[in-house]
C-alpha positions as CSV (number, residue, x, y, z in Angstrom):
1,X,25.6,10.9,-11.7
2,X,23.3,8.3,-13.2
3,X,21.3,10.4,-15.6
4,X,18.6,7.8,-15.8
5,X,18.0,7.5,-11.8
6,X,18.0,11.4,-11.8
7,X,15.4,11.7,-14.6
8,X,13.1,9.1,-13.0
9,X,13.5,10.7,-9.6
10,X,12.4,14.1,-11.2
11,X,9.4,12.4,-13.1
12,X,8.2,10.9,-9.7
13,X,8.6,14.3,-8.0
14,X,6.4,15.8,-10.9
15,X,3.7,13.2,-10.3
16,X,3.4,13.7,-6.6
17,X,3.6,17.4,-6.9
18,X,0.7,17.3,-9.5
19,X,-2.3,19.1,-8.1
20,X,-4.4,15.9,-8.4
21,X,-2.0,13.7,-6.4
22,X,-0.9,16.2,-4.0
23,X,-4.4,17.0,-3.2
24,X,-5.3,13.2,-2.8
25,X,-2.3,13.1,-0.3
26,X,-3.5,16.0,1.8
27,X,-7.3,14.8,2.2
28,X,-8.0,12.2,4.5
29,X,-11.4,10.9,4.5
30,X,-12.0,12.5,7.8
31,X,-11.3,15.8,6.0
32,X,-14.5,15.5,3.7
33,X,-15.8,18.9,4.7
34,X,-12.8,20.6,2.6
35,X,-13.3,18.5,-0.6
36,X,-11.5,20.4,-3.4
37,X,-13.8,22.0,-5.8
38,X,-11.5,20.5,-8.6
39,X,-12.7,17.1,-7.6
40,X,-16.3,17.7,-8.7
41,X,-15.8,16.3,-11.9
42,X,-15.3,12.6,-10.5
43,X,-16.7,13.0,-7.1
44,X,-20.3,12.4,-8.6
45,X,-19.0,9.5,-10.2
46,X,-17.6,8.1,-7.1
47,X,-21.1,8.3,-5.4
48,X,-22.4,5.7,-8.0
49,X,-21.1,2.8,-6.0
50,X,-20.3,0.6,-9.2
51,X,-18.2,-2.3,-8.1
52,X,-16.3,-4.3,-10.8
53,X,-17.0,-8.2,-11.0
54,X,-13.6,-8.9,-12.9
55,X,-10.2,-7.5,-13.4
56,X,-11.0,-6.2,-17.0
57,X,-14.2,-4.7,-15.8
58,X,-12.4,-2.7,-13.1
59,X,-10.7,-0.6,-16.1
60,X,-14.2,-0.2,-17.9
61,X,-16.0,1.0,-14.9
62,X,-13.1,3.5,-13.9
63,X,-13.2,7.1,-15.1
64,X,-10.6,7.7,-17.8
65,X,-8.6,9.9,-15.5
66,X,-8.5,7.2,-12.8
67,X,-7.2,4.8,-15.5
68,X,-4.4,7.4,-16.4
69,X,-3.6,7.8,-12.7
70,X,-3.3,3.9,-12.3
71,X,-1.1,3.8,-15.3
72,X,1.4,6.3,-14.1
73,X,1.5,5.1,-10.5
74,X,2.4,1.6,-12.1
75,X,4.9,3.1,-14.7
76,X,6.8,5.3,-12.4
77,X,7.1,3.1,-9.2
78,X,9.9,0.6,-8.6
79,X,8.8,-2.9,-9.7
80,X,7.6,-4.8,-6.6
81,X,8.7,-8.2,-7.8
82,X,11.3,-10.0,-5.9
83,X,14.5,-11.3,-7.7
84,X,15.4,-14.9,-8.0
85,X,17.5,-15.6,-5.0
86,X,18.3,-18.7,-3.3
87,X,16.0,-19.9,-0.8
88,X,15.3,-22.8,1.9
89,X,12.5,-25.3,1.9
90,X,9.7,-24.6,4.0
91,X,10.0,-20.8,4.3
92,X,6.4,-20.0,4.5
93,X,6.2,-17.8,7.5
94,X,6.8,-14.2,6.8
95,X,9.7,-13.7,9.0
96,X,11.6,-17.0,7.8
97,X,11.0,-16.0,4.3
98,X,12.6,-12.5,5.0
99,X,15.7,-13.9,7.1
100,X,16.5,-16.6,4.6
101,X,16.1,-14.5,1.4
102,X,18.2,-11.6,3.3
103,X,20.9,-14.1,4.2
104,X,21.1,-15.5,0.6
105,X,21.5,-12.1,-0.7
106,X,24.1,-11.0,1.9
107,X,26.1,-14.1,1.1
108,X,26.0,-13.2,-2.8
109,X,27.0,-9.6,-2.2
110,X,30.0,-10.7,0.0
111,X,31.2,-13.1,-2.4
112,X,30.4,-10.8,-5.4
113,X,32.9,-8.4,-3.6
114,X,35.5,-11.0,-4.0
115,X,35.8,-11.8,-0.2
116,X,35.3,-15.1,1.5
117,X,32.4,-15.0,4.1
118,X,34.9,-16.5,6.8
119,X,37.1,-13.6,6.2
120,X,34.4,-10.9,6.8
121,X,32.7,-9.4,9.7
122,X,29.1,-8.4,9.5
123,X,27.3,-5.7,11.8
124,X,23.6,-6.3,12.2
125,X,21.8,-2.9,12.9
126,X,18.6,-3.3,14.7
127,X,19.3,-6.8,15.2
128,X,16.0,-7.4,17.4
129,X,15.6,-10.7,18.7
130,X,18.7,-11.9,16.5
131,X,16.7,-14.0,13.7
132,X,18.8,-12.5,11.1
133,X,22.0,-12.4,13.2
134,X,22.0,-16.1,14.1
135,X,21.3,-17.2,10.4
136,X,24.1,-15.3,9.0
137,X,26.4,-16.8,11.2
138,X,25.0,-20.4,11.2
139,X,25.1,-20.0,7.3
140,X,28.2,-18.0,6.5
141,X,30.6,-18.8,9.4
142,X,31.8,-15.1,9.4
143,X,34.7,-14.1,11.3
144,X,32.4,-12.3,13.6
145,X,28.7,-10.7,13.7
146,X,28.1,-7.4,15.8
147,X,24.5,-7.4,16.7
148,X,23.1,-3.9,17.5
149,X,19.9,-3.2,19.2
150,X,18.3,-0.8,22.0
151,X,16.1,-3.4,24.0
152,X,18.0,-5.4,26.8
153,X,15.0,-8.0,26.5
154,X,15.5,-8.6,23.0
155,X,19.3,-8.9,23.3
156,X,18.9,-11.3,26.0
157,X,16.7,-13.5,24.2
158,X,19.1,-13.4,21.2
159,X,22.0,-14.7,23.4
160,X,19.9,-17.6,24.7
161,X,19.3,-18.8,21.4
162,X,23.1,-18.4,20.2
163,X,24.2,-20.4,23.2
164,X,22.0,-23.4,22.1
165,X,23.4,-23.1,18.6
166,X,26.9,-22.8,19.9
167,X,27.7,-19.7,18.1
168,X,28.0,-17.4,21.0
169,X,31.9,-16.8,20.8
170,X,31.4,-15.4,17.1
171,X,28.4,-13.1,17.9
172,X,28.9,-9.9,20.0
173,X,26.0,-7.8,21.3
174,X,25.7,-4.3,22.2
175,X,22.7,-2.8,23.5
176,X,22.7,0.8,22.4
177,X,20.3,3.6,21.4
178,X,21.7,3.8,17.7
179,X,22.4,7.6,17.0
180,X,24.4,9.2,13.8
181,X,27.2,9.8,16.1
182,X,27.7,6.5,18.0
183,X,27.3,3.8,15.2
184,X,30.7,4.2,13.6
185,X,32.3,4.5,17.1
186,X,30.7,1.3,18.2
187,X,32.1,-0.5,15.3
188,X,35.5,0.9,15.9
189,X,35.4,-0.4,19.4
190,X,34.5,-4.0,18.4
191,X,36.9,-4.1,15.6
192,X,39.8,-3.2,18.1
193,X,38.8,-6.0,20.4
194,X,38.8,-8.8,17.7
195,X,41.5,-7.6,15.3
196,X,45.1,-9.0,15.6
197,X,48.1,-6.8,15.1
198,X,49.2,-8.6,12.0
199,X,45.8,-8.3,10.2
200,X,44.9,-6.3,7.1
201,X,41.8,-4.0,7.4
202,X,39.0,-6.3,8.0
203,X,36.2,-6.1,5.6
204,X,33.0,-5.0,7.4
205,X,29.6,-5.2,5.8
206,X,26.6,-3.3,7.4
207,X,23.1,-5.1,7.2
208,X,19.6,-4.1,8.5
209,X,16.5,-5.7,8.0
210,X,13.5,-3.3,8.2
211,X,15.6,-0.4,10.1
212,X,12.9,1.9,11.1
213,X,12.3,5.5,10.3
214,X,15.4,7.4,10.3
215,X,17.7,4.4,11.0
216,X,18.2,3.6,7.4
217,X,19.5,7.2,6.5
218,X,21.8,6.7,9.6
219,X,23.2,3.4,8.2
220,X,23.6,5.1,4.8
221,X,25.5,8.2,6.3
222,X,27.7,5.9,8.6
223,X,28.8,4.0,5.6
224,X,29.8,7.0,3.7
225,X,31.6,8.4,6.6
226,X,33.5,5.3,7.1
227,X,34.5,5.1,3.5
228,X,35.9,8.8,3.4
229,X,37.7,8.1,6.7
230,X,39.2,4.9,5.4
231,X,40.6,6.5,2.1
232,X,41.8,9.7,3.9
233,X,43.9,8.1,6.4
234,X,47.5,9.1,5.9
235,X,50.5,7.2,7.8
236,X,48.1,5.0,9.6
237,X,46.8,1.5,8.7
238,X,43.1,1.3,9.2
239,X,41.6,-1.4,11.3
240,X,38.7,-2.2,9.1
241,X,37.1,-1.2,5.7
242,X,33.5,-0.7,4.8
243,X,33.3,-3.4,2.1
244,X,29.5,-3.4,1.6
245,X,26.0,-2.6,2.9
246,X,22.6,-4.0,2.5
247,X,19.7,-2.0,4.3
248,X,16.1,-2.6,4.1
249,X,13.9,0.4,5.5
250,X,10.6,0.6,6.7
251,X,8.2,3.0,8.9
252,X,8.6,6.0,6.6
253,X,6.2,7.9,8.9
254,X,9.1,8.0,11.7
255,X,11.6,9.6,9.4
256,X,13.2,12.9,11.1
257,X,12.9,16.1,9.1
258,X,15.8,16.6,7.1
259,X,16.0,12.8,6.0
260,X,13.9,13.3,3.2
261,X,15.0,14.3,0.6
262,X,18.6,13.3,0.9
263,X,20.1,13.8,-2.4
264,X,21.2,16.9,-4.0
265,X,19.5,15.8,-7.1
266,X,16.1,15.8,-5.8
267,X,16.5,18.7,-3.2
268,X,17.7,21.2,-5.9
269,X,15.1,19.9,-8.3
270,X,12.3,20.7,-5.8
271,X,14.0,24.0,-4.9
272,X,14.5,25.2,-8.4
273,X,10.6,24.6,-9.4
274,X,8.4,27.6,-10.0
275,X,6.9,27.5,-7.2
276,X,9.1,25.4,-5.3
277,X,7.5,22.0,-4.6
278,X,5.8,21.8,-1.5
279,X,7.1,19.3,1.3
280,X,5.3,16.2,1.3
281,X,2.4,16.1,3.9
282,X,2.6,13.6,6.8
283,X,0.1,11.3,5.2
284,X,2.4,10.6,2.2
285,X,4.9,8.8,4.7
286,X,2.0,6.7,6.1
287,X,0.8,5.7,2.6
288,X,4.1,4.9,1.4
289,X,3.6,1.5,3.4
290,X,0.5,0.7,1.3
291,X,0.7,-2.3,-1.1
292,X,-2.8,-2.2,-3.0
293,X,-1.3,-4.5,-5.6
294,X,-1.5,-7.3,-3.1
295,X,-5.1,-6.7,-2.0
296,X,-6.8,-9.2,-4.6
297,X,-4.1,-11.9,-4.1
298,X,-6.6,-14.2,-2.3
299,X,-10.4,-13.9,-1.1
300,X,-9.0,-13.6,2.6
301,X,-6.5,-10.6,1.7
302,X,-9.3,-8.9,-0.3
303,X,-11.7,-9.1,2.6
304,X,-9.2,-7.9,5.1
305,X,-8.4,-4.9,2.6
306,X,-12.1,-4.0,2.3
307,X,-12.4,-4.3,6.1
308,X,-9.6,-1.9,6.6
309,X,-11.0,0.6,4.1
310,X,-14.4,0.3,5.6
311,X,-13.1,1.1,9.2
312,X,-11.5,4.3,8.0
313,X,-14.7,5.4,5.9
314,X,-17.1,4.6,8.7
315,X,-15.1,6.7,11.2
316,X,-15.1,9.6,8.8
317,X,-18.8,9.0,8.2
318,X,-19.4,8.9,12.1
319,X,-17.4,12.2,12.6
320,X,-19.5,13.7,9.6
321,X,-23.0,12.7,10.7
322,X,-22.7,13.1,14.5
323,X,-21.6,15.8,16.7
324,X,-19.0,14.1,18.7
325,X,-17.2,17.1,20.1
326,X,-13.5,17.1,21.1
327,X,-13.6,17.7,24.8
328,X,-11.8,15.4,27.2
329,X,-9.9,13.9,24.4
330,X,-7.6,11.3,25.9
331,X,-4.2,11.2,24.8
332,X,-2.8,8.8,22.1
333,X,-2.0,5.4,23.6
334,X,1.6,4.8,24.5
335,X,3.6,1.8,23.4
336,X,1.6,1.3,20.3
337,X,4.9,1.7,18.1
338,X,7.8,-0.3,17.3
339,X,9.6,-0.9,20.5
340,X,12.7,-2.7,19.4
341,X,14.5,0.7,19.7
342,X,16.0,0.3,16.1
343,X,15.3,3.9,15.0
344,X,18.0,6.5,15.7
345,X,17.6,9.5,18.0
346,X,19.6,11.9,19.9
347,X,17.7,12.2,23.4
348,X,14.2,11.4,22.4
349,X,12.6,8.1,23.0
350,X,10.1,6.4,20.2
351,X,6.9,7.9,21.7
352,X,8.4,11.3,21.5
353,X,9.5,10.7,17.7
354,X,6.2,9.5,16.7
355,X,4.4,12.8,18.1
356,X,7.0,15.2,16.9
357,X,8.6,13.9,13.7
358,X,6.4,15.0,10.6
359,X,3.4,16.4,11.8
360,X,-0.4,15.2,11.1
361,X,-1.3,16.8,7.7
362,X,-3.5,14.5,5.7
363,X,-3.6,11.9,8.5
364,X,-7.1,12.7,9.7
365,X,-5.8,12.6,13.2
366,X,-8.5,14.3,15.5
367,X,-9.3,14.2,19.1
368,X,-12.4,12.7,18.7
369,X,-10.9,9.7,16.8
370,X,-8.4,9.1,19.4
371,X,-11.2,8.9,22.0
372,X,-12.8,6.5,19.8
373,X,-9.6,4.3,19.7
374,X,-10.2,0.6,18.5
375,X,-13.3,-1.2,18.0
376,X,-13.8,-5.0,17.7
377,X,-14.1,-5.8,13.8
378,X,-17.4,-7.5,14.5
379,X,-18.9,-3.7,14.9
380,X,-18.1,-3.1,11.3
381,X,-20.6,-5.6,9.9
382,X,-23.4,-3.2,10.7
383,X,-23.8,0.4,10.6
384,X,-26.1,0.6,13.4
385,X,-24.2,-1.6,15.5
386,X,-21.1,0.5,14.7
387,X,-22.7,3.7,15.9
388,X,-24.1,2.0,19.1
389,X,-20.8,0.7,20.0
390,X,-19.0,4.2,19.3
391,X,-21.5,5.9,21.3
392,X,-21.0,3.8,24.3
393,X,-17.4,4.4,24.0
394,X,-17.4,8.1,23.4
395,X,-20.6,9.1,25.4
396,X,-22.9,10.6,22.6
397,X,-26.3,10.1,21.8
398,X,-27.0,8.4,18.5
399,X,-30.4,10.1,18.2
400,X,-29.9,13.6,20.1
401,X,-26.4,14.2,18.5
402,X,-27.1,13.3,15.0
403,X,-26.7,16.2,12.8
404,X,-29.6,17.1,10.3
405,X,-29.7,16.1,6.4
406,X,-28.4,12.7,6.9
407,X,-30.3,9.6,5.6
408,X,-29.2,6.2,4.5
409,X,-29.2,6.9,0.8
410,X,-26.9,9.9,1.2
411,X,-24.7,7.8,3.6
412,X,-24.4,5.0,1.0
413,X,-23.3,7.6,-1.7
414,X,-20.9,9.3,0.6
415,X,-19.5,5.9,1.8
416,X,-18.6,5.2,-1.9
417,X,-17.2,8.4,-2.5
418,X,-14.7,8.2,0.6
419,X,-13.9,4.6,-0.2
420,X,-12.7,5.6,-3.8
421,X,-10.9,8.4,-1.9
422,X,-9.0,6.2,0.1
423,X,-8.3,3.7,-2.3
424,X,-6.9,6.2,-4.5
425,X,-4.6,7.5,-1.7
426,X,-3.4,3.9,-1.2
427,X,-2.4,3.6,-4.9
428,X,-0.2,6.5,-4.7
429,X,1.6,4.8,-1.7
430,X,3.9,2.7,-3.8
431,X,5.0,5.6,-5.8
432,X,5.9,7.6,-2.8
433,X,8.0,5.0,-1.4
434,X,9.7,4.7,-4.7
435,X,10.6,8.4,-4.6
436,X,11.9,7.7,-1.1
437,X,14.1,4.7,-1.8
438,X,15.4,6.1,-5.2
439,X,16.4,9.5,-3.5
440,X,18.4,7.3,-1.0
441,X,20.1,5.5,-3.7
442,X,20.9,8.7,-5.7
443,X,22.2,10.3,-2.5
444,X,24.5,7.3,-2.0
445,X,25.8,7.4,-5.5
446,X,26.5,11.1,-5.1
447,X,28.3,10.8,-1.7
448,X,30.5,7.8,-2.8
449,X,31.5,9.8,-6.0
450,X,33.8,11.8,-3.5
451,X,34.2,9.2,-0.8
452,X,36.8,6.8,-1.6
453,X,35.9,5.5,-5.1
454,X,33.5,5.7,-7.9
455,X,30.0,4.5,-7.9
456,X,28.3,2.6,-10.5
457,X,24.4,3.4,-10.3
458,X,23.5,0.3,-12.3
459,X,20.6,-1.8,-11.2
460,X,19.4,-4.8,-12.9
461,X,16.6,-5.6,-10.6
462,X,13.6,-3.5,-11.8
463,X,11.7,-5.0,-14.6
464,X,8.6,-4.8,-16.3
465,X,6.9,-1.4,-16.0
466,X,8.9,-0.4,-13.1
467,X,11.9,2.1,-12.7
468,X,14.8,1.1,-15.0
469,X,17.6,1.9,-12.6
470,X,21.2,2.8,-13.6
471,X,22.8,3.5,-16.7
472,X,26.5,3.8,-16.4
473,X,29.5,4.5,-14.0
474,X,30.4,7.5,-12.1
475,X,34.1,8.6,-12.3
476,X,34.9,9.7,-8.8
477,X,37.9,11.6,-7.3
478,X,39.2,8.3,-6.1
479,X,38.4,6.0,-9.0
480,X,41.3,3.7,-8.3
481,X,40.0,2.9,-4.8
482,X,37.8,0.0,-4.5
483,X,34.9,1.4,-6.9
484,X,31.5,0.6,-5.7
485,X,28.0,-0.5,-7.5
486,X,25.0,1.0,-5.7
487,X,21.6,-0.9,-6.4
488,X,18.0,-1.3,-5.5
489,X,17.0,-4.7,-5.2
490,X,13.6,-6.4,-4.4
491,X,14.3,-9.0,-2.1
492,X,11.1,-10.5,-0.5
493,X,7.7,-11.6,-2.1
494,X,5.0,-9.1,-1.0
495,X,2.4,-11.6,-1.4
496,X,3.8,-13.2,1.6
497,X,3.1,-10.2,3.7
498,X,6.7,-8.6,3.4
499,X,5.5,-5.4,2.3
500,X,8.9,-3.3,2.7
501,X,11.0,-5.5,0.3
502,X,13.4,-2.9,-1.4
503,X,17.1,-2.9,-0.3
504,X,19.6,-0.2,-0.9
505,X,23.0,-2.1,-1.6
506,X,26.5,-1.0,-1.9
507,X,29.2,-3.4,-3.0
508,X,32.5,-3.4,-4.5
509,X,32.5,-3.5,-8.2
510,X,34.3,-6.1,-9.9
511,X,37.3,-5.3,-11.8
């Protein structure tokens, strides 16, 4: 096992388990009535409302402990900068940026494995409308691409575009609800149809662009299972071999319990702490998608970020200042999630997973907030207009239902405090994402160590103050069989809006 990765995994775990960070993760602005007594040393400072006018002043105005928190969050996280990869001209839209960089990277993985793309097959897991599928095939001219998705409409649209491009014969679609048990079986069936009897085992690469929730762990587990099976075959010639994998995850809040932590290194470390480290609250998985480092990249982006913070804070203030009640709470709106069907499940549909997956601790979810629902952003320009709009929607009286002891000055101080609270929570998000992604990498290295080849945990992608991933080669039980390198790569530029930019990559090591 790579000692550097394991040590950094433990350091991040220690950070998120600390009293301060754990408390921040578990306390949503809606929960201001249960503010920890240990926060009194900074809560008064947060009420001052001091706003820095420059980047340098930001550090001068921050309390020393906040500067320390910012330092450790930046130091321990995986560096967010994308590596220099080949790209195409004119790729300004977010999706084009992601698809073309992903295609360029997949090509480099295939070629670095010593395989000509024309001899390889690719499985695009969670293919959606087929943007990545088409680009991979047009650019690489692979032997074949299998596109998997659970949505018939998405699949039909993808096929239409493939006919226009004349690549329909080399792209196969399967509309399935992907589960841990059927992904390997689906690949087997596809290969049996296209493989000629005289062929050597066909090299197959698994790819996924923003595999939602537990779909990424499913892909990792399928890849390991395929390699174990490939190297355990006796007396039979395998029809295909798992030659590599590139998986970019997303939607950590839709993970199934049991999909974090995955690695023995982190699971054992958490269990052996005294007392054992608590499970991450549900809010941590939501916050893991936050990228506060990109908020000030443009004046428009900063305005959008400030509006997003204000929405959360004002809703919390509303709940604090007015007796809203919780009777007749309407259920959460259906269909609000990702409907592409790229997350794995056994029998449950996405809406069921969304409600039952990880609970609600620290998310601020309350019946009265569900009743409020969404308001037009114009109502967040003025507090009185916001209250009037909320009252009209929720059925309370701004005058009769107002709790005593609230005045504009007190509200301004509390608004400042809650804004600081939510911003601090967002700052921790990239640290949580780094913990999840690094845990997946370490798990994959652990599994490949006994799954048909050694695994080199090296990774040259992280630079600057981020995680320095990898330090050496792991000698596995099958070191003579196709050793692999496992890396974390930053593929996309987060400034383009591509927040989830880290891939877990496995490829055959060069001899």
